[in-house]
C-alpha positions in Angstrom: 71.0 -73.6 -11.7 73.6 -75.3 -13.9 76.5 -75.2 -11.4 74.7 -77.5 -8.9 73.1 -79.7 -11.5 69.7 -79.4 -9.6 66.7 -81.1 -11.0 63.5 -79.5 -9.8 61.3 -82.2 -11.2 61.5 -84.3 -8.1 61.9 -83.2 -4.5 61.6 -85.0 -1.1 60.4 -82.0 0.9 63.4 -82.2 3.3 66.2 -80.9 1.1 64.4 -78.5 -1.2 66.4 -75.6 0.1 69.6 -77.1 -1.2 68.8 -76.3 -4.7 67.6 -72.9 -3.8 70.9 -72.1 -2.1 72.8 -69.3 -3.5 76.1 -71.0 -2.5 76.6 -72.8 -5.8 80.0 -74.4 -5.2 80.1 -78.2 -5.7 81.8 -78.7 -2.2 79.2 -76.8 -0.4 76.5 -78.5 -2.3 77.9 -81.9 -1.5 78.1 -81.0 2.2 74.5 -79.9 2.0 73.4 -83.2 0.5 75.2 -85.1 3.2 73.4 -83.1 5.9 70.2 -83.8 4.1 70.9 -87.5 4.1 71.8 -87.6 7.8 68.7 -85.6 8.6 66.7 -88.6 7.8 68.9 -91.0 9.7 68.3 -91.9 13.3 71.4 -90.9 15.3 70.6 -93.5 17.9 71.1 -96.2 15.3 74.4 -94.7 14.4 75.5 -94.6 18.0 74.5 -98.2 18.5 76.6 -99.2 15.4 79.6 -97.2 16.5 79.6 -98.5 20.1 77.8 -101.8 19.8 79.7 -103.4 17.0 83.2 -103.0 18.7 81.7 -104.3 21.9 80.3 -107.3 20.0 83.6 -108.0 18.3 85.4 -107.8 21.8 82.8 -110.1 23.3 83.3 -112.7 20.5 87.1 -112.5 21.1 86.8 -113.1 24.8 83.9 -115.6 24.9 83.9 -117.0 21.4 85.2 -120.4 22.6 82.2 -120.5 25.1 79.8 -119.8 22.3 81.4 -122.6 20.2 81.1 -125.1 23.0 77.6 -124.2 23.9 76.6 -124.7 20.2 78.4 -128.0 20.1 75.1 -130.1 20.0 74.3 -128.3 16.7 77.5 -129.0 14.8 78.7 -132.3 16.4 76.8 -135.6 17.0 77.5 -137.6 20.1 79.7 -140.6 19.8 78.1 -144.1 19.8 77.2 -145.0 23.3 79.3 -147.7 25.2 77.9 -151.1 26.1 78.3 -150.8 29.8 79.0 -154.1 31.7 77.8 -154.2 35.3 80.7 -154.5 37.8 80.2 -156.6 40.9 82.6 -156.5 43.9 82.6 -157.1 47.6 85.7 -158.0 49.7 83.8 -160.8 51.3 82.7 -162.5 48.0 85.0 -165.2 46.5 86.7 -164.7 43.2 84.9 -167.7 41.7 81.6 -166.1 42.4 82.7 -162.6 41.3 83.8 -164.2 37.9 80.5 -166.1 37.7 78.5 -162.8 38.3 80.2 -161.2 35.3 79.5 -164.3 33.1 83.1 -165.5 33.2 84.9 -168.6 34.6 87.7 -168.4 37.2 91.2 -169.4 36.2 93.5 -171.8 38.0 96.2 -169.1 38.0 96.0 -165.4 37.4 97.4 -163.6 34.3 100.4 -161.5 34.5 99.7 -157.7 34.5 101.8 -155.0 32.9 101.0 -151.4 33.9 102.5 -148.9 31.3 102.4 -145.1 31.6 104.0 -142.0 30.0 105.3 -139.9 32.9 105.6 -136.1 33.2 105.7 -134.8 36.7 102.8 -136.4 38.6 104.9 -137.9 41.5 102.2 -138.0 44.1 99.6 -139.5 41.8 102.1 -142.1 40.5 102.9 -143.1 44.2 99.1 -143.5 44.9 98.6 -145.4 41.6 101.4 -147.9 42.1 100.6 -148.6 45.7 97.0 -149.3 44.6 98.0 -151.7 41.9 101.2 -153.1 43.4 99.7 -156.4 44.7 98.4 -157.3 41.2 101.0 -155.9 38.8 103.9 -158.1 37.5 105.8 -155.3 35.8 105.6 -151.6 35.9 106.6 -149.8 32.7 107.3 -146.1 32.7 108.6 -143.9 29.9 109.9 -140.5 30.6 110.9 -137.7 28.1 112.9 -134.5 28.6 110.2 -132.7 26.5 106.6 -132.0 27.0 104.1 -132.6 24.3 104.3 -128.9 23.4 108.1 -129.0 23.0 109.1 -127.4 26.3 112.2 -128.9 27.9 111.6 -130.4 31.3 113.4 -132.2 34.0 113.4 -136.0 34.4 111.3 -135.9 37.5 111.0 -139.7 37.9 114.7 -140.3 37.4 115.6 -137.6 40.0 113.0 -139.2 42.6 113.5 -142.9 41.6 114.4 -143.9 45.2 110.9 -142.8 46.3 109.6 -145.9 44.4 112.0 -148.5 45.7 109.0 -150.8 46.5 108.6 -151.2 42.7 112.2 -151.3 41.7 112.4 -155.0 41.1 109.5 -155.0 38.8 110.3 -151.8 36.9 111.2 -151.3 33.3 112.2 -147.6 32.9 112.9 -145.8 29.7 114.0 -142.3 28.8 113.4 -140.7 25.4 114.8 -137.4 24.1 112.3 -134.9 22.8 112.4 -133.7 19.2 111.7 -130.0 20.1 110.0 -129.2 16.8 108.7 -125.6 17.0 105.1 -124.9 16.0 104.2 -128.5 15.7 100.8 -129.9 16.7 101.3 -131.3 20.3 99.5 -134.5 19.4 102.4 -135.4 17.0 104.9 -135.4 20.0 102.4 -137.3 22.1 102.0 -139.9 19.4 105.8 -140.2 19.1 106.2 -140.9 22.8 103.3 -143.4 22.9 105.0 -145.4 20.0 108.2 -145.4 22.0 106.3 -146.7 25.0 105.0 -149.5 22.8 108.5 -150.6 22.2 109.4 -150.4 25.9 106.5 -152.7 26.8 108.0 -155.3 24.5 111.4 -154.8 26.2 109.7 -155.4 29.5 108.9 -159.0 28.4 105.2 -158.9 27.8 103.7 -162.1 26.2 100.4 -163.1 24.6 97.4 -163.1 27.0 99.2 -161.0 29.6 97.1 -158.1 30.7 98.2 -154.6 29.6 96.8 -151.5 31.4 96.8 -148.5 29.0 96.0 -145.3 30.8 97.6 -141.9 31.8 99.1 -141.7 35.2 96.1 -139.9 36.7 93.7 -142.5 35.4 93.9 -145.1 38.2 92.2 -148.4 37.9 91.0 -149.9 41.3 93.1 -152.8 42.5 90.1 -155.1 42.8 89.2 -154.4 39.2 92.6 -155.5 37.9 92.5 -158.5 40.2 89.1 -159.5 38.8 90.3 -159.3 35.3 93.5 -161.2 35.9 91.7 -164.1 37.6 88.7 -164.5 35.2 88.7 -166.3 31.9 86.8 -165.3 28.8 87.1 -161.5 29.5 86.9 -159.3 26.4 90.2 -158.8 24.5 89.9 -155.0 25.1 87.8 -153.4 27.8 87.6 -149.8 28.6 87.2 -148.7 32.3 84.7 -146.3 33.5 86.4 -144.1 36.1 84.9 -141.6 38.5 86.1 -138.3 37.2 87.6 -135.8 39.8 89.1 -132.4 39.3 91.9 -130.9 41.5 91.3 -133.3 44.3 88.8 -136.0 45.5 86.5 -133.1 46.7 85.2 -132.2 43.2 83.5 -135.2 41.6 82.7 -134.0 38.0 81.0 -137.2 36.7 81.6 -140.9 35.8 82.3 -140.3 32.1 86.0 -140.9 32.1 86.5 -143.9 29.7 90.0 -143.7 28.0 91.7 -146.1 30.4 91.6 -149.6 29.0 92.8 -153.2 29.7 94.0 -155.4 26.9 94.7 -159.1 26.7 98.0 -158.7 24.8 98.4 -159.9 21.3 101.9 -159.6 19.7 101.8 -157.8 16.4 98.2 -156.6 17.1 98.1 -154.7 20.4 99.3 -151.1 20.2 99.6 -148.6 23.0 96.9 -145.9 22.5 94.7 -143.5 24.4 91.6 -143.4 22.3 88.4 -145.5 22.0 89.2 -149.0 20.9 86.1 -150.9 21.7 82.4 -150.4 22.7 82.8 -152.4 26.0 82.9 -150.4 29.2 83.3 -151.9 32.7 81.4 -149.7 35.2 82.8 -148.1 38.3 86.4 -149.3 37.8 88.6 -146.6 39.4 89.4 -143.0 39.6 90.5 -140.2 37.2 92.0 -137.3 39.2 92.9 -134.6 36.7 95.1 -131.6 37.7 95.5 -133.1 41.2 98.7 -131.4 42.1 100.3 -130.2 45.5 101.9 -127.1 44.0 100.6 -124.2 42.1 103.6 -124.2 39.8 102.7 -127.8 38.8 99.3 -126.5 37.6 101.0 -123.8 35.6 103.5 -126.3 34.1 100.8 -128.8 32.9 98.6 -126.1 31.5 101.5 -125.0 29.3 102.8 -128.6 28.7 99.9 -130.8 27.7 98.3 -131.3 24.3 95.5 -128.7 24.9 97.8 -125.7 25.4 95.6 -123.8 22.9 93.2 -123.4 25.8 95.4 -120.8 27.4 93.7 -117.9 25.6 94.9 -115.2 28.0 98.1 -114.8 30.1 96.2 -114.1 33.2 94.9 -117.6 33.1 98.4 -118.5 34.5 98.2 -116.1 37.5 98.8 -118.1 40.7 96.2 -116.2 42.7 93.6 -116.9 40.0 94.5 -120.6 39.9 94.2 -120.9 43.7 90.8 -119.3 43.6 89.7 -121.6 40.7 90.8 -124.7 42.7 88.8 -123.7 45.8 85.7 -122.8 43.7 85.8 -126.0 41.7 85.7 -123.8 38.5 87.4 -124.3 35.2 91.1 -123.4 34.8 90.6 -122.4 31.2 87.2 -120.7 31.7 85.5 -123.2 29.3 82.0 -124.5 29.2 81.4 -128.3 29.7 82.4 -130.5 26.8 79.0 -132.2 26.2 76.9 -133.2 23.3 73.3 -132.0 24.5 72.1 -128.6 25.7 70.5 -130.4 28.7 74.0 -131.8 29.8 75.7 -128.5 29.2 73.2 -126.5 31.2 73.2 -129.1 34.0 77.0 -128.6 34.3 77.3 -124.9 34.1 79.0 -123.3 37.1 81.5 -124.7 39.6 81.5 -128.3 40.4 79.6 -129.1 43.7 81.8 -130.4 46.5 81.5 -133.9 47.7 82.6 -134.8 51.2 82.4 -138.6 50.7 85.9 -140.2 50.9 84.5 -143.7 50.8 86.0 -146.2 48.3 89.0 -144.1 47.4 92.5 -145.5 46.9 93.6 -147.2 50.1 97.1 -145.7 50.1 95.6 -142.2 49.8 93.8 -142.7 53.1 96.6 -144.6 54.8 99.0 -141.7 54.0 96.4 -139.0 54.8 98.9 -136.6 56.4 101.1 -136.6 53.3 98.3 -136.4 50.8 95.7 -134.4 52.8 95.6 -131.8 49.9 93.8 -134.4 47.9 91.0 -135.1 50.4 87.8 -133.1 50.7 88.0 -129.8 52.5 91.7 -129.1 51.7 91.8 -126.9 48.7 94.7 -124.6 49.5 97.9 -125.4 47.5 101.5 -124.8 48.2 103.2 -122.1 46.1 106.6 -124.0 45.6 
């Protein structure tokens, strides 16, 4: 059969009839061969491929970040562990004995303390922070920009509410810096730009060598007794990171005690630079509180989610839905639907799911408890937020 180019020397027993077909056109012969090929193919496998592959691609799109974070122990090594210094404190123990317990000597007079922060919109947390530190701080330094790290224009919230902080006015160095509003830029570039400006504002505030400088975000609050200890003791490290109890949304959800970015520096002109990364291996245990996303209003949650350096975590628009955010807050779940950022599978698995509630309000900032009517939303058992 020349038209079909059939070769009868080899057959597979399945498609022998093709060559015997009287329909000799090439198109019909080609279709017959296709049918023969599919006759030996499992249709279930074909269905799995047609349905399963798109589902797999969609799952990777939706949960790819979770997969990446879960596999983090494979592709990223944990950082070098800190050298954790024990922290001794009791209100009835003298400063001389507290310094001695830490291996330091007590000073005749305390050092001056400068507390410097970049400010966005955290008015309540700033109020709690400054009242906690007020007895021990010589100068508050605050820099405010009309731009978020992501280049969104924002109001000057502190300037508009400055009268609320009259108790600190005589010790306040305030600065305002205009944003650069560069589209498509990495948010960490704008953040670095503002931190450099804050470094200059600290100098304007009159800091001198051996003064203490607190470097931390507004929501990273050192305890007052920690700062008092460091200002009264001699021979403390030149740079010391502070281990803070890490809370989310309020003081009901205690995540862990791994917040470490806050630091205290013995200032050195020409050497000390304001930064928010690891600068030493020394970590002082149990030195305060980090209350992340601790806002009164749902709109403030939405604003920060779009404003801070990790804006890339908003993978879907529904993450910003107010009803969803309220539900996440009360559940102690993650606003960005992410897995824990840990370096071992054991730690990741241990932290899966919502954060357990704690109903202990012992050893929290004193002003928070004194003003409990005003700040009740930050205390355990009060997860409902206002919509304004």
